[in-house]
C-alpha positions in Angstrom: 0.9 -4.3 3.6 1.2 -8.0 4.5 -1.6 -10.2 5.8 0.3 -10.8 9.0 0.7 -7.1 9.5 -3.0 -6.5 8.9 -4.0 -8.7 11.7 -1.2 -7.7 13.9 -2.3 -4.1 13.9 -5.8 -5.2 14.9 -5.3 -8.0 17.2 -2.4 -6.2 19.0 -3.7 -3.0 18.8 -19.6 16.8 -18.2 -19.2 19.8 -20.3 -17.2 23.1 -20.3 -18.2 26.3 -18.6 -19.3 28.3 -21.8 -15.9 29.1 -23.1 -17.0 27.6 -26.3 -14.6 24.6 -26.3 -15.7 21.0 -26.8 -14.0 18.2 -25.0 -12.2 15.1 -26.3 -13.6 11.7 -25.2 -11.0 9.1 -24.4 -12.4 5.6 -24.6 -10.7 3.1 -22.3 -11.7 -0.6 -22.8 -11.6 -2.8 -19.8 -13.4 -6.2 -19.8 -15.1 -5.1 -23.0 -16.6 -2.0 -21.3 -15.9 1.4 -22.6 -15.4 4.2 -20.1 -15.8 7.7 -21.6 -14.3 10.6 -19.7 -13.8 14.2 -20.6 -10.1 15.1 -21.4 -8.9 18.6 -22.3 -5.6 19.8 -23.8 -4.4 22.5 -21.5 -1.4 24.8 -21.3 -0.3 25.9 -17.8 1.5 29.3 -17.7 3.0 31.6 -15.0 5.7 34.2 -14.9 6.7 32.7 -11.6 8.7 29.5 -12.4 8.0 27.8 -9.0 4.3 28.6 -9.3 4.2 27.1 -12.8 6.1 24.0 -11.6 3.6 23.4 -8.7 0.6 23.9 -10.9 1.9 21.5 -13.5 2.6 18.9 -10.8 -0.9 19.2 -9.5 -2.6 18.8 -12.9 -0.4 15.9 -13.8 -2.3 13.8 -11.2 -5.7 14.5 -12.8 -6.9 12.2 -15.7 -8.9 14.9 -17.4 -6.1 17.2 -18.4 -3.3 16.7 -20.9 -0.5 19.3 -20.7 0.5 20.6 -24.1 2.2 23.7 -25.6 0.1 26.9 -25.7 -0.4 26.6 -29.5 -2.1 23.2 -29.2 -4.2 23.9 -26.1 -8.0 24.1 -25.9 -7.6 26.0 -22.6 -4.8 28.1 -21.3 -4.5 28.4 -17.5 -2.4 31.3 -16.4 -1.5 31.8 -12.7 -0.3 35.2 -11.6 0.8 36.2 -8.0 -1.7 38.8 -6.7 -0.4 39.5 -3.2 1.2 37.5 -0.4 -1.6 34.9 -0.2 -3.4 35.5 -3.4 -3.2 34.2 -7.0 -5.2 35.3 -10.0 -6.4 32.6 -12.4 -7.0 33.5 -16.1 -8.6 30.9 -18.3 -8.5 31.6 -22.1 -10.6 29.6 -24.5 -13.2 30.9 -26.8 -13.7 33.6 -24.2 -11.7 34.7 -21.1 -12.5 34.1 -17.4 -10.6 35.7 -14.5 -10.8 35.4 -10.7 -8.4 35.9 -7.8 -8.2 33.2 -5.2 -7.2 33.8 -1.6 -5.5 31.2 0.6 -3.6 30.6 3.9 -0.4 30.9 1.9 0.5 31.7 -1.7 0.9 28.0 -2.5 -2.5 27.3 -0.9 -4.0 30.1 -3.0 -2.4 28.6 -6.1 -4.0 25.2 -5.4 -7.4 26.9 -4.9 -6.9 28.6 -8.2 -6.1 25.2 -9.8 -9.2 23.7 -8.2 -11.3 26.6 -9.7 -9.8 25.8 -13.1 -11.0 22.2 -12.7 -14.5 23.3 -11.6 -14.9 25.8 -14.5 -13.8 23.3 -17.2 -15.2 19.9 -16.1 -17.8 21.1 -13.6 -16.3 18.8 -10.9 -14.5 19.8 -7.7 -10.8 20.0 -7.7 -8.8 18.3 -4.9 -5.5 20.2 -5.1 -6.1 22.4 -2.1 -6.8 19.5 0.2 -4.5 18.1 2.9 -3.0 14.7 3.5 -2.1 12.9 6.7 0.1 9.8 6.6 2.4 7.6 8.6 6.0 8.4 7.7 9.4 6.9 8.3 12.8 7.9 7.0 14.6 5.4 4.7 15.8 2.7 7.0 13.8 4.0 9.9 12.4 1.5 12.4 9.5 3.6 13.7 6.9 5.8 12.0 5.5 9.3 12.8 2.4 11.1 11.7 2.9 13.9 9.2 0.6 16.2 7.3 1.2 17.7 3.9 -0.3 19.7 1.1 -1.1 17.7 -2.1 2.1 18.8 -3.9 4.4 18.0 -0.9 5.5 21.6 -0.8 4.8 21.9 2.9 5.3 18.8 5.1 5.0 18.9 8.8 5.6 16.2 11.4 2.9 16.1 14.1 4.6 13.4 16.3 8.2 12.9 17.2 7.8 10.0 19.6 10.4 7.5 18.3 7.6 4.9 18.6 5.1 3.8 15.9 2.4 6.2 15.1 -0.1 4.8 12.6 -3.4 5.1 10.7 -4.2 8.9 10.9 -7.7 10.2 10.1 -8.8 13.8 9.9 -12.0 15.2 11.4 -14.3 16.4 8.6 -13.5 20.1 9.3 -9.7 19.3 9.2 -9.2 20.7 12.7 -8.4 17.5 14.5 -6.7 14.2 13.7 -7.1 10.9 15.4 -4.4 8.2 15.2 -3.1 4.9 16.7 0.1 5.2 18.7 2.4 3.4 21.2 3.3 6.7 22.9 4.1 6.4 26.6 2.2 3.2 27.4 3.9 1.0 24.7 0.4 -0.3 23.8 -1.9 0.6 21.0 -3.9 3.7 22.2 -5.9 6.2 20.2 -4.7 9.9 20.4 -6.4 13.1 19.3 -4.4 16.0 18.0 -5.8 19.5 17.8 -4.2 20.9 14.6 -4.9 24.5 15.6 -2.8 24.5 18.7 -0.8 21.3 18.3 -2.0 19.8 21.5 -2.6 16.0 22.0 -4.7 14.0 24.3 -5.7 10.4 24.8 -8.9 9.5 23.1 -9.1 5.9 24.3 -6.7 3.7 26.3 -8.7 0.6 27.3 -7.1 -2.7 28.1 -5.8 -4.3 25.0 -5.7 -2.5 21.6 -7.3 0.8 20.7 -7.1 1.4 17.0 -8.8 2.3 13.7 -10.3 5.6 14.8 -12.4 7.2 12.0 -14.7 10.2 12.2 -18.3 10.2 11.0 -19.1 12.6 8.2 -20.7 15.2 10.5 -17.8 14.8 13.0 -20.0 13.8 15.9 -18.9 10.2 16.2 -15.8 8.0 15.9 -15.7 4.4 14.9 -12.9 2.4 16.3 -11.7 -1.1 17.1 -11.2 -2.3 20.7 -10.0 -5.6 22.0 -11.0 -5.0 25.6 -13.7 -7.7 25.3 -11.1 -10.3 24.2 -11.0 -9.9 20.5 -11.2 -7.1 18.0 -14.7 -5.6 17.8 -16.2 -2.5 16.2 -17.2 0.2 18.7 -18.5 3.8 18.3 -18.0 6.7 20.6 -18.8 10.4 20.8 -16.2 12.7 19.2 -15.5 13.9 22.8 -14.2 10.5 23.8 -17.3 9.5 25.7 -20.3 7.3 25.2 -18.5 4.2 24.0 -20.8 1.6 22.5 -20.0 -1.9 21.3 -21.4 -2.6 17.8 -20.2 -6.1 16.9 -20.1 -9.3 19.0 -18.3 -12.1 17.2 -15.5 -14.5 17.7 -13.9 -13.1 14.6 -11.5 -10.2 14.0 -13.0 -6.9 12.9 -10.9 -4.1 11.5 -10.7 -0.8 9.6 -14.2 0.7 10.3 -15.7 3.7 8.6 -19.0 5.4 7.9 -21.3 5.9 5.0 -21.6 9.4 3.5 -24.9 9.9 5.4 -23.5 8.6 8.6 -26.2 6.0 9.1 -24.1 2.9 8.3 -20.8 1.4 9.3 -18.5 -0.4 7.0 -15.6 -2.6 8.1 -13.7 -5.9 7.5 -14.3 -9.1 9.4 -12.8 -12.6 9.1 -15.9 -14.3 10.5 -16.0 -16.5 7.3 -12.3 -17.3 7.3 -10.4 -14.6 5.3 -11.4 -11.0 5.8 -14.4 -9.7 3.9 -16.4 -6.5 4.0 -19.5 -5.9 6.0 -22.0 -3.1 6.7 -24.3 -2.6 9.6 -26.5 0.3 10.9 -24.9 2.8 13.2 -28.0 2.4 15.4 -27.1 -1.3 15.7 -28.3 -4.4 14.0 -27.2 -7.2 11.8 -23.9 -7.4 10.0 -24.5 -7.7 6.2 -21.7 -9.0 3.8 -20.8 -6.9 0.8 -20.6 -9.4 -2.1 -17.4 -8.1 -3.7 -16.9 -11.6 -5.2 -13.3 -10.7 -6.3 -10.9 -12.2 -3.7 -10.8 -14.3 -0.6 -9.1 -11.3 1.1 -11.0 -8.0 1.1 -10.3 -5.3 3.7 -9.8 -1.5 4.3 -13.1 -0.3 2.8 -13.8 3.4 2.3 -17.2 4.8 1.2 -17.2 7.2 -1.7 -18.2 10.7 -0.3 -19.9 11.8 -3.5 -21.4 8.6 -4.7 -22.8 6.3 -2.0 -23.2 3.5 -4.4 -19.5 2.9 -4.4 -16.7 1.9 -2.1 -13.0 1.4 -2.5 -11.2 -1.5 -0.8 -8.0 -3.6 -0.7 -7.9 -7.1 -2.1 -5.3 -9.8 -2.3 -4.2 -10.5 -5.8 -1.3 -12.6 -6.9 1.6 -12.2 -4.4 0.5 -8.8 -3.2 -2.5 -6.4 -2.9 -4.4 -4.1 -5.2 -7.4 -1.8 -4.7 -10.8 -2.1 -6.3 -14.1 -0.2 -6.5 -17.3 -2.0 -5.7 -20.6 -0.7 -7.1 -23.6 -1.5 -4.9 -26.0 -0.9 -7.8 -24.2 -3.2 -10.3 -23.0 -5.6 -7.6 -19.6 -5.7 -9.3 -16.0 -5.0 -8.4 -13.4 -3.5 -10.6 -9.7 -3.4 -9.8 -8.4 0.1 -10.5 -4.7 -0.3 -9.5 -1.9 -2.2 -11.1 1.8 -2.9 -10.7 3.4 -2.7 -7.3 1.3 -3.9 -4.3 -1.3 -1.3 -3.5 -3.4 -0.8 -0.4 -5.1 1.6 2.0 -7.0 3.7 -0.4 -9.2 6.7 0.5 -11.3 8.9 -1.7 -10.6 12.4 -2.6 -13.4 15.0 -2.5 -14.4 14.6 -6.2 -15.4 11.0 -5.7 -13.3 10.0 -8.7 -9.7 10.0 -7.5 -8.2 8.0 -4.6 -5.0 8.3 -2.7 -3.3 5.1 -1.6 0.0 3.4 -0.7 2.2 1.5 -3.2 4.9 -0.8 -1.8 8.1 -2.0 -3.4 10.3 -3.9 -1.0 10.7 -1.8 2.1 9.7 1.4 0.3 6.2 2.9 0.6 5.0 5.8 -1.6 1.7 7.6 -1.8 0.0 7.6 -5.2 -3.1 9.2 -6.7 -5.2 6.9 -8.9 -7.9 8.2 -11.2 -10.5 5.5 -11.0 -11.9 6.6 -14.4 -8.8 6.5 -16.5 -6.6 4.3 -14.2 -3.8 6.8 -14.3 -1.4 6.3 -11.4 0.8 9.2 -10.2 3.3 9.3 -7.4 3.0 12.2 -5.0 6.6 12.2 -3.8 10.0 10.7 -4.7 11.4 7.5 -3.2 14.2 9.7 -1.6 11.5 11.4 0.5 11.2 8.3 2.6 8.4 5.8 3.3 4.8 7.2 3.5 1.8 5.0 4.0 -1.8 4.9 5.3 -3.0 8.2 3.8 -6.0 10.2 4.8 -7.4 13.2 3.0 -9.5 16.2 3.9 -10.7 19.2 2.0 -11.8 21.8 4.5 -12.8 25.3 3.6 
């Protein structure tokens, strides 16, 4: 994501579960600080070859599991088909645990079984049964559409087929709706709302100028968005029904990428009121903008609050000739870059509050990656041949 595109879009728009196994501690040194995280040697088995393949792909994205042969494993995870939409999980360690998981499909049931294995071993939620939304274009494509997918890219579905740019999708907390920015019909940046249960679409906001950046509050009752109807890009809020619009900021600067705190009481967004974009917060009830002292770059944008740990946010920063993503800790008042390599942007947290999903760019190619912020492991979610995917959002809805 280039700086020019950033402003174009706005201005024109730990222990086991009593199986008797101890964990290994991997020490990662970064800036002389040791980070200790639990890591287990696991074997992943299934009589169904495709099921084993998908389970192995899922666990490969998680920094707390190293896949090894059964003879060297601390835990053996076995996944067995138990009906059309059911999978039985068996965990063998010092003792045996078994449970059957139901899902909307057998793959979804498998992912729920994988999540249960995570929960039972490291006492932290799994994210494998979550869903992704993203902006997608075929290789060489000039426009992008909104797609949704499972976490292993076994089931990918296009929600729009407009042959015009569709951008920045965000799920409602219950996963039943999705709001996004599109040029559909009008040719201008409007916000659209898709009901994922019946695949219907309606206009959420279509004011003069740009309507963009729509993001739901944690309870689903509000949406934060960016409108330029006043002359420049400002943060607004509205009811999730598309009524009750309220202007939150009033500056001569450009505001962008708004979101909410986990308790829904604060807004977080980027503003270039001091020159380059930096991150700010303010009460949802209204009040003063307060800068977040990331102190890491003259360009900080795309903040997202950690849903499990309100003391942390993830954001995009300019570094070198590209972008990376970093985690800011409000308690320590420090920032740590958690990505490396190809230019990285647009991160959002997964439901465990440890992993993020983001976009990595190489030339014209865009790929979605999971990054473990504890171990810094970076794992692609799809191949380059899939096409370009960017601007991911994630939801884990029961």
